DSSP file (Angstrom, degrees, kcal/mol; ACC not computed):
  #  RESIDUE AA STRUCTURE BP1 BP2  ACC     N-H-->O    O-->H-N    N-H-->O    O-->H-N    TCO  KAPPA ALPHA  PHI   PSI    X-CA   Y-CA   Z-CA
    1    1 A X              0   0    0      0, 0.0     2,-0.0     0, 0.0     5,-0.0   0.000 360.0 360.0 360.0 137.6    5.3   -7.7   12.4
    2    2 A X    >>  -     0   0    0      1,-0.1     4,-1.1     2,-0.0     3,-0.9  -0.347 360.0-124.4 -69.2 149.0    3.1   -9.5   10.0
    3    3 A X  H 3> S+     0   0    0      1,-0.3     4,-2.2     2,-0.2     5,-0.2   0.817 108.1  65.9 -63.6 -30.9    2.8   -8.1    6.5
    4    4 A X  H 3> S+     0   0    0      1,-0.2     4,-2.5     2,-0.2    -1,-0.3   0.839  97.3  55.5 -60.9 -32.1   -1.0   -7.9    6.8
    5    5 A X  H <> S+     0   0    0     -3,-0.9     4,-2.3     2,-0.2    -1,-0.2   0.903 106.7  49.6 -67.5 -40.6   -0.6   -5.3    9.5
    6    6 A X  H  X S+     0   0    0     -4,-1.1     4,-2.2     2,-0.2    -2,-0.2   0.910 111.6  49.2 -62.2 -42.0    1.5   -3.1    7.1
    7    7 A X  H  X S+     0   0    0     -4,-2.2     4,-2.3     2,-0.2    -2,-0.2   0.923 110.0  51.0 -64.3 -43.5   -1.2   -3.5    4.5
    8    8 A X  H  X S+     0   0    0     -4,-2.5     4,-2.0     1,-0.2    -2,-0.2   0.919 110.8  48.5 -60.5 -44.0   -3.9   -2.5    6.9
    9    9 A X  H  X S+     0   0    0     -4,-2.3     4,-1.9     1,-0.2    -1,-0.2   0.888 112.7  47.7 -64.9 -38.4   -2.0    0.6    8.0
   10   10 A X  H  X S+     0   0    0     -4,-2.2     4,-2.9     2,-0.2    -1,-0.2   0.824 107.1  56.5 -74.7 -28.5   -1.4    1.6    4.4
   11   11 A X  H  X S+     0   0    0     -4,-2.3     4,-3.0     2,-0.2    -2,-0.2   0.923 108.2  48.3 -63.8 -42.5   -5.0    1.0    3.5
   12   12 A X  H  X S+     0   0    0     -4,-2.0     4,-2.1     2,-0.2    -2,-0.2   0.917 111.8  50.1 -60.9 -42.4   -5.9    3.5    6.2
   13   13 A X  H  X S+     0   0    0     -4,-1.9     4,-0.6     2,-0.2    -2,-0.2   0.922 112.4  47.0 -60.2 -45.8   -3.3    5.9    4.8
   14   14 A X  H >< S+     0   0    0     -4,-2.9     3,-1.2     1,-0.2     4,-0.3   0.945 111.7  49.9 -62.3 -49.0   -4.8    5.5    1.3
   15   15 A X  H >< S+     0   0    0     -4,-3.0     3,-0.6     1,-0.3    -1,-0.2   0.854 113.7  45.9 -60.1 -35.9   -8.4    6.0    2.5
   16   16 A X  H 3< S+     0   0    0     -4,-2.1    -1,-0.3     1,-0.2    -2,-0.2   0.537 116.8  45.7 -83.3  -6.5   -7.4    9.1    4.4
   17   17 A X  T X<  +     0   0    0     -3,-1.2     3,-2.0    -4,-0.6    -1,-0.2   0.135  68.5 118.0-123.1  19.3   -5.4   10.5    1.5
   18   18 A X  T <  S+     0   0    0     -3,-0.6     4,-0.2     1,-0.3    -1,-0.1   0.776  76.0  57.8 -61.1 -25.8   -7.7   10.0   -1.5
   19   19 A X  T 3  S+     0   0    0     -3,-0.1    -1,-0.3     2,-0.1     2,-0.1   0.646 100.4  75.5 -77.7 -13.6   -7.8   13.7   -2.1
   20   20 A X  S <  S-     0   0    0     -3,-2.0     2,-1.0     1,-0.1    -3,-0.1  -0.427 100.2 -91.1 -92.5 168.9   -4.0   13.7   -2.5
   21   21 A X        -     0   0    0     -2,-0.1     2,-0.4     2,-0.0    -2,-0.1  -0.722  51.4-165.4 -79.5 103.6   -1.8   12.6   -5.3
   22   22 A X        +     0   0    0     -2,-1.0     2,-0.3    -4,-0.2     3,-0.1  -0.736  11.9 175.3 -96.2 140.6   -1.1    9.0   -4.4
   23   23 A X     >  -     0   0    0     -2,-0.4     4,-2.4     1,-0.1     5,-0.2  -0.969  42.4-117.2-137.7 156.5    1.6    6.9   -5.9
   24   24 A X  H  > S+     0   0    0     -2,-0.3     4,-2.9     1,-0.2     5,-0.2   0.888 116.4  55.5 -57.5 -39.4    2.9    3.4   -5.3
   25   25 A X  H  > S+     0   0    0      1,-0.2     4,-2.2     2,-0.2    -1,-0.2   0.921 109.6  44.5 -62.1 -44.9    6.3    4.9   -4.4
   26   26 A X  H  > S+     0   0    0      2,-0.2     4,-2.1     1,-0.2    -1,-0.2   0.901 115.3  47.9 -66.4 -41.1    4.8    7.2   -1.7
   27   27 A X  H  X S+     0   0    0     -4,-2.4     4,-1.8     2,-0.2    -2,-0.2   0.916 112.6  48.2 -66.8 -43.4    2.6    4.4   -0.3
   28   28 A X  H  X>S+     0   0    0     -4,-2.9     5,-2.5    -5,-0.2     4,-1.4   0.892 110.0  52.5 -64.2 -39.7    5.5    2.0   -0.2
   29   29 A X  H  <5S+     0   0    0     -4,-2.2     3,-0.3    -5,-0.2    -1,-0.2   0.913 107.3  52.6 -61.6 -42.4    7.7    4.6    1.5
   30   30 A X  H  <5S+     0   0    0     -4,-2.1    -1,-0.2     1,-0.2    -2,-0.2   0.887 112.3  45.4 -58.4 -40.1    5.0    5.1    4.1
   31   31 A X  H  <5S-     0   0    0     -4,-1.8    -1,-0.2     2,-0.1    -2,-0.2   0.672 116.6-115.6 -79.2 -17.7    5.0    1.3    4.8
   32   32 A X  T  <5S+     0   0    0     -4,-1.4     2,-0.3     1,-0.3    -3,-0.2   0.739  76.5 107.9  90.4  24.4    8.8    1.2    4.9
   33   33 A X  S   <S-     0   0    0     -5,-2.5    -1,-0.3    -6,-0.1    -2,-0.1  -0.833  75.5 -96.3-126.2 164.5    9.3   -1.0    1.8
   34   34 A X     >  -     0   0    0     -2,-0.3     4,-2.8     1,-0.1     5,-0.3  -0.460  41.8-113.3 -70.5 157.1   10.6   -0.6   -1.7
   35   35 A X  H  > S+     0   0    0      1,-0.2     4,-2.0     2,-0.2     5,-0.1   0.854 116.4  51.8 -64.4 -32.4    7.8   -0.1   -4.2
   36   36 A X  H  > S+     0   0    0      2,-0.2     4,-1.5     1,-0.2    -1,-0.2   0.925 113.2  42.9 -69.3 -44.4    8.5   -3.4   -5.9
   37   37 A X  H  > S+     0   0    0      1,-0.2     4,-2.3     2,-0.2    -2,-0.2   0.921 114.9  49.5 -68.3 -43.4    8.4   -5.4   -2.6
   38   38 A X  H  X S+     0   0    0     -4,-2.8     4,-3.1     1,-0.2     5,-0.3   0.886 105.6  57.6 -64.8 -37.6    5.4   -3.6   -1.4
   39   39 A X  H  X S+     0   0    0     -4,-2.0     4,-2.3    -5,-0.3    -1,-0.2   0.924 109.3  45.7 -56.2 -45.0    3.5   -4.1   -4.6
   40   40 A X  H  X S+     0   0    0     -4,-1.5     4,-2.2     2,-0.2    -2,-0.2   0.914 113.8  48.6 -65.7 -43.3    4.0   -7.9   -4.2
   41   41 A X  H  X S+     0   0    0     -4,-2.3     4,-2.3     2,-0.2    -2,-0.2   0.950 113.6  46.3 -61.2 -49.9    3.0   -7.8   -0.5
   42   42 A X  H  X S+     0   0    0     -4,-3.1     4,-2.6     1,-0.2     5,-0.4   0.924 114.1  47.2 -60.7 -47.5   -0.2   -5.8   -1.2
   43   43 A X  H  X S+     0   0    0     -4,-2.3     4,-2.2    -5,-0.3    -1,-0.2   0.880 112.4  49.8 -65.4 -37.8   -1.2   -7.9   -4.2
   44   44 A X  H  < S+     0   0    0     -4,-2.2    -1,-0.2    -5,-0.2    -2,-0.2   0.905 115.6  43.0 -66.4 -40.8   -0.7  -11.1   -2.3
   45   45 A X  H  < S+     0   0    0     -4,-2.3    -2,-0.2    -5,-0.2    -1,-0.2   0.882 130.7  21.5 -73.8 -39.3   -2.7   -9.9    0.7
   46   46 A X  H  < S-     0   0    0     -4,-2.6    -3,-0.2     2,-0.3    -2,-0.2   0.642  93.1-125.8-107.8 -18.1   -5.6   -8.3   -1.1
   47   47 A X  S  < S+     0   0    0     -4,-2.2     2,-0.3    -5,-0.4    -4,-0.2   0.527  83.5  79.9  82.5   4.3   -5.6  -10.0   -4.5
   48   48 A X  S    S-     0   0    0     -6,-0.4    -2,-0.3    -5,-0.0    -1,-0.3  -0.940  82.8-106.0-135.6 160.0   -5.5   -6.6   -6.3
   49   49 A X     >  -     0   0    0     -2,-0.3     4,-2.2    -3,-0.1     5,-0.2  -0.348  34.8-107.5 -78.8 167.2   -2.7   -4.2   -7.1
   50   50 A X  H  > S+     0   0    0      1,-0.2     4,-2.6     2,-0.2    -1,-0.1   0.926 121.1  49.3 -60.2 -45.5   -2.4   -0.9   -5.2
   51   51 A X  H  4 S+     0   0    0      1,-0.2    -1,-0.2     2,-0.2    -3,-0.0   0.861 109.6  51.6 -66.8 -34.2   -3.6    1.1   -8.3
   52   52 A X  H  4 S+     0   0    0      1,-0.2    -1,-0.2     2,-0.2    -2,-0.2   0.901 110.6  49.5 -65.1 -39.6   -6.6   -1.2   -8.7
   53   53 A X  H  <        0   0    0     -4,-2.2    -2,-0.2     1,-0.3    -1,-0.2   0.926 360.0 360.0 -64.0 -45.3   -7.4   -0.7   -5.1
   54   54 A X     <        0   0    0     -4,-2.6    -1,-0.3    -5,-0.2    -2,-0.2   0.521 360.0 360.0 -63.5 360.0   -7.2    3.1   -5.4
């Protein structure tokens, strides 16, 4: 599966969970990656970090 698909699914997760306490660790776990690896994937795909996006 392409990494962009993982990012799209986690963006939906983030958008639906803005009222919750979001962390990179929780988001990466949802996507099935370590937080370090997911941070790199997200930033490469969107050009911003997860926390900047949130």
